[in-house]
A tleap script that builds the chain and sets N, CA, C and O, in Angstrom:
source leaprc.protein.ff14SB
mol = sequence {
  NMET LYS ILE ALA SER LEU ASN GLU ALA LEU
  ASP TYR ASN ASP ASN LYS PRO ALA ILE GLN
  VAL LEU LEU GLU THR LYS SER SER LYS GLU
  ILE ARG ILE VAL PHE GLN LYS GLY GLN ILE
  MET LYS GLU HIE LYS THR PRO PHE PRO ILE
  VAL VAL GLU VAL PHE LYS GLY SER ILE VAL
  PHE GLY VAL HIE GLY GLY LYS HIE GLU LEU
  LYS GLN GLY SER ILE ILE ALA LEU ASP GLY
  GLY ILE PRO HIE GLU LEU LYS ALA THR GLU
  ASN SER ILE VAL ARG LEU SER LEU SER LYS
  ASN ASP LYS VAL SER ARG VAL LYS ASN ILE
  ASN THR SER ALA LYS LYS CASP
}
set mol.1.N position { 28.123 81.674 -44.778 }
set mol.1.CA position { 27.236 80.733 -45.442 }
set mol.1.C position { 26.149 81.519 -46.176 }
set mol.1.O position { 25.652 82.534 -45.687 }
set mol.2.N position { 25.796 81.023 -47.361 }
set mol.2.CA position { 24.740 81.631 -48.160 }
set mol.2.C position { 23.783 80.526 -48.590 }
set mol.2.O position { 24.216 79.423 -48.921 }
set mol.3.N position { 22.504 80.812 -48.585 }
set mol.3.CA position { 21.494 79.837 -48.990 }
set mol.3.C position { 20.558 80.500 -49.998 }
set mol.3.O position { 20.169 81.655 -49.824 }
set mol.4.N position { 20.200 79.772 -51.045 }
set mol.4.CA position { 19.248 80.252 -52.041 }
set mol.4.C position { 18.425 79.062 -52.521 }
set mol.4.O position { 18.781 77.909 -52.275 }
set mol.5.N position { 17.339 79.348 -53.197 }
set mol.5.CA position { 16.476 78.286 -53.719 }
set mol.5.C position { 16.243 78.479 -55.210 }
set mol.5.O position { 15.976 79.586 -55.675 }
set mol.6.N position { 16.350 77.379 -55.949 }
set mol.6.CA position { 16.048 77.418 -57.378 }
set mol.6.C position { 14.540 77.393 -57.634 }
set mol.6.O position { 14.092 77.832 -58.693 }
set mol.7.N position { 13.729 76.874 -56.657 }
set mol.7.CA position { 12.287 76.756 -56.920 }
set mol.7.C position { 11.405 77.760 -56.215 }
set mol.7.O position { 10.191 77.734 -56.418 }
set mol.8.N position { 11.940 78.630 -55.413 }
set mol.8.CA position { 11.092 79.583 -54.701 }
set mol.8.C position { 11.096 80.941 -55.393 }
set mol.8.O position { 12.069 81.330 -56.040 }
set mol.9.N position { 9.966 81.659 -55.235 }
set mol.9.CA position { 9.802 83.010 -55.790 }
set mol.9.C position { 10.091 83.043 -57.290 }
set mol.9.O position { 10.835 83.900 -57.768 }
set mol.10.N position { 9.498 82.104 -58.026 }
set mol.10.CA position { 9.695 82.042 -59.479 }
set mol.10.C position { 8.931 83.158 -60.172 }
set mol.10.O position { 7.814 83.499 -59.783 }
set mol.11.N position { 9.545 83.719 -61.200 }
set mol.11.CA position { 8.934 84.782 -61.988 }
set mol.11.C position { 9.002 84.371 -63.454 }
set mol.11.O position { 10.051 84.489 -64.088 }
set mol.12.N position { 7.886 83.889 -63.991 }
set mol.12.CA position { 7.830 83.552 -65.414 }
set mol.12.C position { 7.458 84.816 -66.162 }
set mol.12.O position { 6.314 85.267 -66.091 }
set mol.13.N position { 8.402 85.388 -66.871 }
set mol.13.CA position { 8.223 86.623 -67.615 }
set mol.13.C position { 7.655 86.292 -68.994 }
set mol.13.O position { 8.181 85.416 -69.681 }
set mol.14.N position { 6.590 86.979 -69.407 }
set mol.14.CA position { 5.983 86.710 -70.711 }
set mol.14.C position { 6.851 87.177 -71.873 }
set mol.14.O position { 6.784 86.601 -72.959 }
set mol.15.N position { 7.666 88.210 -71.665 }
set mol.15.CA position { 8.413 88.819 -72.764 }
set mol.15.C position { 9.756 88.169 -73.052 }
set mol.15.O position { 10.198 88.141 -74.201 }
set mol.16.N position { 10.412 87.642 -72.014 }
set mol.16.CA position { 11.734 87.044 -72.200 }
set mol.16.C position { 12.066 86.215 -70.966 }
set mol.16.O position { 11.393 86.339 -69.943 }
set mol.17.N position { 13.087 85.375 -71.046 }
set mol.17.CA position { 13.479 84.604 -69.863 }
set mol.17.C position { 13.798 85.527 -68.685 }
set mol.17.O position { 14.389 86.592 -68.859 }
set mol.18.N position { 13.399 85.102 -67.488 }
set mol.18.CA position { 13.651 85.883 -66.269 }
set mol.18.C position { 14.993 85.459 -65.679 }
set mol.18.O position { 15.218 84.274 -65.432 }
set mol.19.N position { 15.876 86.415 -65.455 }
set mol.19.CA position { 17.241 86.145 -64.995 }
set mol.19.C position { 17.431 86.766 -63.615 }
set mol.19.O position { 17.164 87.950 -63.407 }
set mol.20.N position { 17.903 85.935 -62.666 }
set mol.20.CA position { 18.097 86.419 -61.305 }
set mol.20.C position { 19.379 85.834 -60.719 }
set mol.20.O position { 19.637 84.637 -60.847 }
set mol.21.N position { 20.175 86.681 -60.080 }
set mol.21.CA position { 21.355 86.214 -59.354 }
set mol.21.C position { 20.872 85.608 -58.045 }
set mol.21.O position { 20.172 86.261 -57.271 }
set mol.22.N position { 21.251 84.347 -57.799 }
set mol.22.CA position { 20.878 83.679 -56.559 }
set mol.22.C position { 21.960 83.815 -55.499 }
set mol.22.O position { 21.670 84.081 -54.333 }
set mol.23.N position { 23.210 83.629 -55.912 }
set mol.23.CA position { 24.340 83.664 -54.982 }
set mol.23.C position { 25.580 84.186 -55.679 }
set mol.23.O position { 25.753 84.012 -56.886 }
set mol.24.N position { 26.434 84.825 -54.910 }
set mol.24.CA position { 27.788 85.136 -55.368 }
set mol.24.C position { 28.739 84.581 -54.332 }
set mol.24.O position { 28.577 84.813 -53.134 }
set mol.25.N position { 29.742 83.841 -54.805 }
set mol.25.CA position { 30.767 83.298 -53.919 }
set mol.25.C position { 32.103 83.933 -54.296 }
set mol.25.O position { 32.149 84.826 -55.143 }
set mol.26.N position { 33.172 83.485 -53.681 }
set mol.26.CA position { 34.494 84.020 -54.012 }
set mol.26.C position { 34.929 83.662 -55.423 }
set mol.26.O position { 35.776 84.339 -56.005 }
set mol.27.N position { 34.346 82.585 -55.984 }
set mol.27.CA position { 34.796 82.138 -57.303 }
set mol.27.C position { 33.719 82.146 -58.385 }
set mol.27.O position { 34.045 82.043 -59.568 }
set mol.28.N position { 32.432 82.268 -58.007 }
set mol.28.CA position { 31.389 82.157 -59.031 }
set mol.28.C position { 30.166 83.006 -58.709 }
set mol.28.O position { 29.994 83.514 -57.601 }
set mol.29.N position { 29.333 83.134 -59.722 }
set mol.29.CA position { 28.010 83.740 -59.596 }
set mol.29.C position { 27.019 82.678 -60.046 }
set mol.29.O position { 27.153 82.115 -61.133 }
set mol.30.N position { 26.036 82.409 -59.220 }
set mol.30.CA position { 25.020 81.403 -59.535 }
set mol.30.C position { 23.747 82.132 -59.939 }
set mol.30.O position { 23.186 82.910 -59.167 }
set mol.31.N position { 23.305 81.868 -61.152 }
set mol.31.CA position { 22.191 82.582 -61.760 }
set mol.31.C position { 21.059 81.602 -62.040 }
set mol.31.O position { 21.300 80.459 -62.428 }
set mol.32.N position { 19.832 82.052 -61.843 }
set mol.32.CA position { 18.658 81.258 -62.235 }
set mol.32.C position { 18.026 81.926 -63.442 }
set mol.32.O position { 17.781 83.132 -63.448 }
set mol.33.N position { 17.765 81.118 -64.467 }
set mol.33.CA position { 17.068 81.598 -65.660 }
set mol.33.C position { 15.763 80.812 -65.745 }
set mol.33.O position { 15.771 79.584 -65.832 }
set mol.34.N position { 14.642 81.534 -65.719 }
set mol.34.CA position { 13.327 80.900 -65.776 }
set mol.34.C position { 12.742 81.168 -67.167 }
set mol.34.O position { 12.505 82.311 -67.558 }
set mol.35.N position { 12.522 80.078 -67.894 }
set mol.35.CA position { 11.997 80.144 -69.256 }
set mol.35.C position { 10.539 79.698 -69.292 }
set mol.35.O position { 10.161 78.751 -68.602 }
set mol.36.N position { 9.728 80.369 -70.086 }
set mol.36.CA position { 8.445 79.800 -70.484 }
set mol.36.C position { 8.695 79.006 -71.757 }
set mol.36.O position { 9.624 79.300 -72.510 }
set mol.37.N position { 7.876 78.014 -71.990 }
set mol.37.CA position { 8.006 77.193 -73.194 }
set mol.37.C position { 8.114 78.094 -74.427 }
set mol.37.O position { 7.310 79.006 -74.619 }
set mol.38.N position { 9.113 77.823 -75.248 }
set mol.38.CA position { 9.303 78.555 -76.497 }
set mol.38.C position { 10.213 79.766 -76.400 }
set mol.38.O position { 10.631 80.299 -77.429 }
set mol.39.N position { 10.533 80.217 -75.193 }
set mol.39.CA position { 11.427 81.377 -75.070 }
set mol.39.C position { 12.855 80.992 -75.453 }
set mol.39.O position { 13.285 79.855 -75.260 }
set mol.40.N position { 13.574 81.966 -75.997 }
set mol.40.CA position { 14.900 81.728 -76.559 }
set mol.40.C position { 15.902 82.746 -76.019 }
set mol.40.O position { 15.587 83.925 -75.855 }
set mol.41.N position { 17.112 82.268 -75.747 }
set mol.41.CA position { 18.269 83.151 -75.577 }
set mol.41.C position { 19.078 82.945 -76.856 }
set mol.41.O position { 19.692 81.896 -77.050 }
set mol.42.N position { 19.071 83.950 -77.720 }
set mol.42.CA position { 19.702 83.827 -79.033 }
set mol.42.C position { 21.209 83.645 -78.907 }
set mol.42.O position { 21.795 83.875 -77.849 }
set mol.43.N position { 21.817 83.231 -80.004 }
set mol.43.CA position { 23.240 82.897 -79.997 }
set mol.43.C position { 24.077 84.019 -79.373 }
set mol.43.O position { 23.915 85.197 -79.691 }
set mol.44.N position { 24.964 83.614 -78.485 }
set mol.44.CA position { 25.860 84.529 -77.778 }
set mol.44.C position { 27.067 83.731 -77.314 }
set mol.44.O position { 27.107 82.509 -77.457 }
set mol.45.N position { 28.038 84.420 -76.765 }
set mol.45.CA position { 29.190 83.726 -76.178 }
set mol.45.C position { 29.625 84.470 -74.930 }
set mol.45.O position { 29.292 85.639 -74.733 }
set mol.46.N position { 30.366 83.781 -74.104 }
set mol.46.CA position { 30.846 84.338 -72.843 }
set mol.46.C position { 32.370 84.364 -72.860 }
set mol.46.O position { 32.994 83.500 -73.476 }
set mol.47.N position { 32.968 85.330 -72.200 }
set mol.47.CA position { 34.435 85.380 -72.187 }
set mol.47.C position { 35.071 84.333 -71.268 }
set mol.47.O position { 36.277 84.097 -71.344 }
set mol.48.N position { 34.277 83.711 -70.410 }
set mol.48.CA position { 34.791 82.748 -69.430 }
set mol.48.C position { 34.018 81.434 -69.544 }
set mol.48.O position { 32.913 81.422 -70.085 }
set mol.49.N position { 34.571 80.334 -69.048 }
set mol.49.CA position { 33.831 79.063 -69.035 }
set mol.49.C position { 32.546 79.189 -68.208 }
set mol.49.O position { 32.475 79.974 -67.262 }
set mol.50.N position { 31.535 78.399 -68.585 }
set mol.50.CA position { 30.260 78.363 -67.873 }
set mol.50.C position { 29.850 76.916 -67.632 }
set mol.50.O position { 30.345 75.994 -68.281 }
set mol.51.N position { 28.935 76.741 -66.684 }
set mol.51.CA position { 28.277 75.459 -66.469 }
set mol.51.C position { 26.783 75.745 -66.458 }
set mol.51.O position { 26.320 76.650 -65.763 }
set mol.52.N position { 26.031 74.968 -67.233 }
set mol.52.CA position { 24.585 75.121 -67.330 }
set mol.52.C position { 23.938 73.833 -66.843 }
set mol.52.O position { 24.286 72.743 -67.298 }
set mol.53.N position { 22.994 73.965 -65.915 }
set mol.53.CA position { 22.251 72.814 -65.397 }
set mol.53.C position { 20.765 73.044 -65.641 }
set mol.53.O position { 20.232 74.105 -65.316 }
set mol.54.N position { 20.098 72.045 -66.215 }
set mol.54.CA position { 18.649 72.107 -66.345 }
set mol.54.C position { 18.072 71.529 -65.054 }
set mol.54.O position { 18.074 70.315 -64.847 }
set mol.55.N position { 17.586 72.406 -64.203 }
set mol.55.CA position { 17.049 71.991 -62.910 }
set mol.55.C position { 15.640 71.418 -63.072 }
set mol.55.O position { 15.270 70.448 -62.411 }
set mol.56.N position { 14.867 72.033 -63.961 }
set mol.56.CA position { 13.494 71.585 -64.218 }
set mol.56.C position { 13.186 71.865 -65.674 }
set mol.56.O position { 13.615 72.884 -66.216 }
set mol.57.N position { 12.446 70.970 -66.316 }
set mol.57.CA position { 12.013 71.203 -67.687 }
set mol.57.C position { 12.965 70.620 -68.707 }
set mol.57.O position { 13.614 69.602 -68.466 }
set mol.58.N position { 13.038 71.287 -69.861 }
set mol.58.CA position { 13.835 70.793 -70.978 }
set mol.58.C position { 14.181 71.961 -71.893 }
set mol.58.O position { 13.340 72.813 -72.177 }
set mol.59.N position { 15.433 71.989 -72.351 }
set mol.59.CA position { 15.859 73.014 -73.299 }
set mol.59.C position { 16.617 72.355 -74.445 }
set mol.59.O position { 17.128 71.242 -74.317 }
set mol.60.N position { 16.678 73.062 -75.558 }
set mol.60.CA position { 17.561 72.685 -76.649 }
set mol.60.C position { 18.745 73.637 -76.569 }
set mol.60.O position { 18.587 74.857 -76.620 }
set mol.61.N position { 19.933 73.058 -76.442 }
set mol.61.CA position { 21.168 73.821 -76.321 }
set mol.61.C position { 21.900 73.693 -77.645 }
set mol.61.O position { 22.364 72.610 -78.002 }
set mol.62.N position { 22.003 74.794 -78.372 }
set mol.62.CA position { 22.676 74.785 -79.660 }
set mol.62.C position { 24.128 75.207 -79.519 }
set mol.62.O position { 24.425 76.250 -78.938 }
set mol.63.N position { 25.034 74.391 -80.054 }
set mol.63.CA position { 26.462 74.699 -79.994 }
set mol.63.C position { 27.169 73.962 -81.125 }
set mol.63.O position { 26.816 72.824 -81.436 }
set mol.64.N position { 28.151 74.591 -81.737 }
set mol.64.CA position { 28.937 73.985 -82.830 }
set mol.64.C position { 28.041 73.449 -83.949 }
set mol.64.O position { 28.336 72.400 -84.521 }
set mol.65.N position { 26.962 74.147 -84.264 }
set mol.65.CA position { 26.071 73.730 -85.345 }
set mol.65.C position { 25.155 72.570 -84.990 }
set mol.65.O position { 24.319 72.176 -85.804 }
set mol.66.N position { 25.296 72.016 -83.791 }
set mol.66.CA position { 24.436 70.917 -83.362 }
set mol.66.C position { 23.451 71.377 -82.313 }
set mol.66.O position { 23.631 72.420 -81.685 }
set mol.67.N position { 22.413 70.595 -82.131 }
set mol.67.CA position { 21.392 70.886 -81.127 }
set mol.67.C position { 21.340 69.707 -80.169 }
set mol.67.O position { 21.244 68.555 -80.591 }
set mol.68.N position { 21.402 70.003 -78.873 }
set mol.68.CA position { 21.402 68.967 -77.840 }
set mol.68.C position { 20.204 69.188 -76.935 }
set mol.68.O position { 20.064 70.250 -76.328 }
set mol.69.N position { 19.337 68.181 -76.844 }
set mol.69.CA position { 18.196 68.289 -75.940 }
set mol.69.C position { 18.676 67.959 -74.535 }
set mol.69.O position { 19.134 66.850 -74.262 }
set mol.70.N position { 18.564 68.937 -73.655 }
set mol.70.CA position { 18.965 68.762 -72.270 }
set mol.70.C position { 17.709 68.714 -71.414 }
set mol.70.O position { 16.930 69.667 -71.377 }
set mol.71.N position { 17.524 67.601 -70.731 }
set mol.71.CA position { 16.349 67.415 -69.892 }
set mol.71.C position { 16.708 67.653 -68.436 }
set mol.71.O position { 17.874 67.833 -68.087 }
set mol.72.N position { 15.691 67.650 -67.602 }
set mol.72.CA position { 15.870 67.852 -66.169 }
set mol.72.C position { 17.017 67.002 -65.642 }
set mol.72.O position { 17.058 65.790 -65.858 }
set mol.73.N position { 17.946 67.650 -64.949 }
set mol.73.CA position { 19.101 66.962 -64.383 }
set mol.73.C position { 20.347 67.001 -65.257 }
set mol.73.O position { 21.430 66.643 -64.795 }
set mol.74.N position { 20.216 67.426 -66.506 }
set mol.74.CA position { 21.380 67.500 -67.403 }
set mol.74.C position { 22.264 68.679 -67.040 }
set mol.74.O position { 21.783 69.736 -66.629 }
set mol.75.N position { 23.571 68.478 -67.199 }
set mol.75.CA position { 24.555 69.532 -66.957 }
set mol.75.C position { 25.500 69.576 -68.151 }
set mol.75.O position { 25.911 68.535 -68.664 }
set mol.76.N position { 25.841 70.781 -68.589 }
set mol.76.CA position { 26.784 70.938 -69.685 }
set mol.76.C position { 27.793 72.023 -69.301 }
set mol.76.O position { 27.422 73.055 -68.743 }
set mol.77.N position { 29.057 71.782 -69.601 }
set mol.77.CA position { 30.128 72.756 -69.369 }
set mol.77.C position { 30.620 73.247 -70.718 }
set mol.77.O position { 30.728 72.469 -71.667 }
set mol.78.N position { 30.913 74.518 -70.803 }
set mol.78.CA position { 31.326 75.112 -72.061 }
set mol.78.C position { 32.461 76.094 -71.801 }
set mol.78.O position { 32.392 76.903 -70.876 }
set mol.79.N position { 33.503 76.019 -72.618 }
set mol.79.CA position { 34.602 76.977 -72.511 }
set mol.79.C position { 34.138 78.352 -72.978 }
set mol.79.O position { 33.145 78.468 -73.696 }
set mol.80.N position { 34.847 79.374 -72.574 }
set mol.80.CA position { 34.552 80.730 -73.027 }
set mol.80.C position { 34.792 80.878 -74.520 }
set mol.80.O position { 35.568 80.131 -75.116 }
set mol.81.N position { 34.116 81.850 -75.115 }
set mol.81.CA position { 34.321 82.168 -76.521 }
set mol.81.C position { 33.592 81.273 -77.498 }
set mol.81.O position { 33.794 81.406 -78.705 }
set mol.82.N position { 32.747 80.363 -77.025 }
set mol.82.CA position { 32.036 79.437 -77.914 }
set mol.82.C position { 30.585 79.898 -78.068 }
set mol.82.O position { 29.850 79.959 -77.083 }
set mol.83.N position { 30.164 80.225 -79.301 }
set mol.83.CA position { 28.780 80.647 -79.515 }
set mol.83.C position { 27.806 79.516 -79.165 }
set mol.83.O position { 28.036 78.353 -79.496 }
set mol.84.N position { 26.709 79.889 -78.484 }
set mol.84.CA position { 25.685 78.906 -78.105 }
set mol.84.C position { 24.353 79.624 -77.940 }
set mol.84.O position { 24.308 80.846 -77.797 }
set mol.85.N position { 23.267 78.851 -77.961 }
set mol.85.CA position { 21.925 79.399 -77.782 }
set mol.85.C position { 21.082 78.404 -76.999 }
set mol.85.O position { 21.393 77.214 -76.948 }
set mol.86.N position { 20.012 78.902 -76.390 }
set mol.86.CA position { 19.117 78.061 -75.604 }
set mol.86.C position { 17.683 78.325 -76.019 }
set mol.86.O position { 17.298 79.471 -76.251 }
set mol.87.N position { 16.882 77.253 -76.113 }
set mol.87.CA position { 15.447 77.379 -76.369 }
set mol.87.C position { 14.721 76.409 -75.458 }
set mol.87.O position { 15.045 75.222 -75.414 }
set mol.88.N position { 13.733 76.920 -74.728 }
set mol.88.CA position { 12.953 76.078 -73.821 }
set mol.88.C position { 11.897 75.309 -74.601 }
set mol.88.O position { 11.106 75.899 -75.337 }
set mol.89.N position { 11.888 73.996 -74.437 }
set mol.89.CA position { 10.862 73.174 -75.084 }
set mol.89.C position { 9.679 72.940 -74.151 }
set mol.89.O position { 8.658 72.385 -74.556 }
set mol.90.N position { 9.826 73.367 -72.903 }
set mol.90.CA position { 8.743 73.401 -71.922 }
set mol.90.C position { 9.151 74.421 -70.864 }
set mol.90.O position { 10.297 74.870 -70.841 }
set mol.91.N position { 8.222 74.787 -69.994 }
set mol.91.CA position { 8.601 75.705 -68.913 }
set mol.91.C position { 9.791 75.098 -68.190 }
set mol.91.O position { 9.769 73.919 -67.836 }
set mol.92.N position { 10.835 75.900 -67.968 }
set mol.92.CA position { 12.100 75.368 -67.464 }
set mol.92.C position { 12.771 76.318 -66.476 }
set mol.92.O position { 12.598 77.536 -66.528 }
set mol.93.N position { 13.545 75.713 -65.572 }
set mol.93.CA position { 14.405 76.452 -64.659 }
set mol.93.C position { 15.833 75.995 -64.950 }
set mol.93.O position { 16.141 74.806 -64.878 }
set mol.94.N position { 16.699 76.950 -65.279 }
set mol.94.CA position { 18.084 76.653 -65.634 }
set mol.94.C position { 18.997 77.374 -64.647 }
set mol.94.O position { 18.798 78.548 -64.333 }
set mol.95.N position { 19.992 76.650 -64.169 }
set mol.95.CA position { 21.015 77.242 -63.303 }
set mol.95.C position { 22.254 77.482 -64.153 }
set mol.95.O position { 22.727 76.582 -64.847 }
set mol.96.N position { 22.767 78.690 -64.094 }
set mol.96.CA position { 23.959 79.080 -64.833 }
set mol.96.C position { 25.030 79.465 -63.830 }
set mol.96.O position { 24.817 80.343 -62.994 }
set mol.97.N position { 26.180 78.812 -63.911 }
set mol.97.CA position { 27.323 79.161 -63.062 }
set mol.97.C position { 28.312 79.963 -63.896 }
set mol.97.O position { 28.839 79.481 -64.898 }
set mol.98.N position { 28.552 81.194 -63.464 }
set mol.98.CA position { 29.471 82.101 -64.151 }
set mol.98.C position { 30.732 82.292 -63.330 }
set mol.98.O position { 30.723 82.140 -62.108 }
set mol.99.N position { 31.799 82.620 -64.003 }
set mol.99.CA position { 33.026 83.050 -63.329 }
set mol.99.C position { 32.740 84.329 -62.549 }
set mol.99.O position { 31.928 85.151 -62.975 }
set mol.100.N position { 33.387 84.490 -61.440 }
set mol.100.CA position { 33.269 85.716 -60.652 }
set mol.100.C position { 33.653 86.936 -61.490 }
set mol.100.O position { 33.166 88.038 -61.240 }
set mol.101.N position { 34.531 86.740 -62.490 }
set mol.101.CA position { 34.995 87.835 -63.345 }
set mol.101.C position { 33.995 88.234 -64.422 }
set mol.101.O position { 34.142 89.288 -65.040 }
set mol.102.N position { 32.978 87.402 -64.653 }
set mol.102.CA position { 31.966 87.704 -65.670 }
set mol.102.C position { 30.953 88.689 -65.095 }
set mol.102.O position { 30.858 88.858 -63.879 }
set mol.103.N position { 30.204 89.330 -65.974 }
set mol.103.CA position { 29.224 90.322 -65.544 }
set mol.103.C position { 27.800 89.789 -65.743 }
set mol.103.O position { 27.473 89.266 -66.809 }
set mol.104.N position { 26.978 89.920 -64.741 }
set mol.104.CA position { 25.580 89.507 -64.830 }
set mol.104.C position { 24.854 90.374 -65.860 }
set mol.104.O position { 23.957 89.891 -66.550 }
set mol.105.N position { 25.230 91.634 -65.967 }
set mol.105.CA position { 24.591 92.520 -66.946 }
set mol.105.C position { 24.759 91.982 -68.366 }
set mol.105.O position { 23.883 92.176 -69.208 }
set mol.106.N position { 25.878 91.306 -68.638 }
set mol.106.CA position { 26.080 90.723 -69.962 }
set mol.106.C position { 25.002 89.674 -70.227 }
set mol.106.O position { 24.446 89.621 -71.325 }
set mol.107.N position { 24.708 88.851 -69.244 }
set mol.107.CA position { 23.693 87.805 -69.392 }
set mol.107.C position { 22.317 88.444 -69.588 }
set mol.107.O position { 21.547 88.014 -70.446 }
set mol.108.N position { 22.015 89.458 -68.803 }
set mol.108.CA position { 20.699 90.114 -68.905 }
set mol.108.C position { 20.514 90.818 -70.243 }
set mol.108.O position { 19.380 91.039 -70.667 }
set mol.109.N position { 21.606 91.176 -70.917 }
set mol.109.CA position { 21.523 91.880 -72.191 }
set mol.109.C position { 21.581 90.975 -73.414 }
set mol.109.O position { 21.594 91.459 -74.546 }
set mol.110.N position { 21.614 89.668 -73.192 }
set mol.110.CA position { 21.614 88.740 -74.329 }
set mol.110.C position { 20.303 88.895 -75.075 }
set mol.110.O position { 19.241 89.032 -74.466 }
set mol.111.N position { 20.384 88.874 -76.380 }
set mol.111.CA position { 19.197 89.001 -77.219 }
set mol.111.C position { 18.286 87.802 -76.987 }
set mol.111.O position { 18.710 86.657 -77.145 }
set mol.112.N position { 17.052 88.059 -76.618 }
set mol.112.CA position { 16.087 87.008 -76.318 }
set mol.112.C position { 14.855 87.189 -77.170 }
set mol.112.O position { 14.685 88.212 -77.833 }
set mol.113.N position { 14.002 86.193 -77.147 }
set mol.113.CA position { 12.700 86.354 -77.793 }
set mol.113.C position { 11.647 85.678 -76.946 }
set mol.113.O position { 11.910 84.720 -76.217 }
set mol.114.N position { 10.439 86.215 -77.069 }
set mol.114.CA position { 9.308 85.669 -76.316 }
set mol.114.C position { 8.876 84.353 -76.924 }
set mol.114.O position { 9.291 83.973 -78.019 }
set mol.115.N position { 8.029 83.672 -76.177 }
set mol.115.CA position { 7.543 82.380 -76.654 }
set mol.115.C position { 6.744 82.540 -77.923 }
set mol.115.O position { 6.099 83.563 -78.155 }
set mol.116.N position { 6.799 81.511 -78.737 }
set mol.116.CA position { 6.044 81.482 -79.987 }
set mol.116.C position { 5.183 80.233 -79.968 }
set mol.116.O position { 5.687 79.121 -79.810 }
set mol.117.N position { 3.888 80.423 -80.130 }
set mol.117.CA position { 2.980 79.259 -80.093 }
set mol.117.C position { 2.841 78.602 -81.440 }
set mol.117.O position { 2.117 77.616 -81.573 }
savepdb mol mol.pdb
quit
């Protein structure tokens, strides 16, 4: 059994979204991404399907040329190979479920930008 918390020991990084592995299971890696308002994960894609949950706050999820406002409690699933981007419209906590075959280092190396007032 493994236990983790999405709301404890939060680290709001001024320079870019804070990314932390919470759990690894036999089939997935559960990641927490903590955004300050205005922070961006620029367009990128993953080789495997992902699931993104907005645990707290609100983000704009860009995919297929459209922008989708995802509020607290929203969940979106995306197949691998699809370019997408995220922008926090308020301080936010996002849960990212990755395939066990994906690399956390890939997520940490996504081009990001700091908040813009």
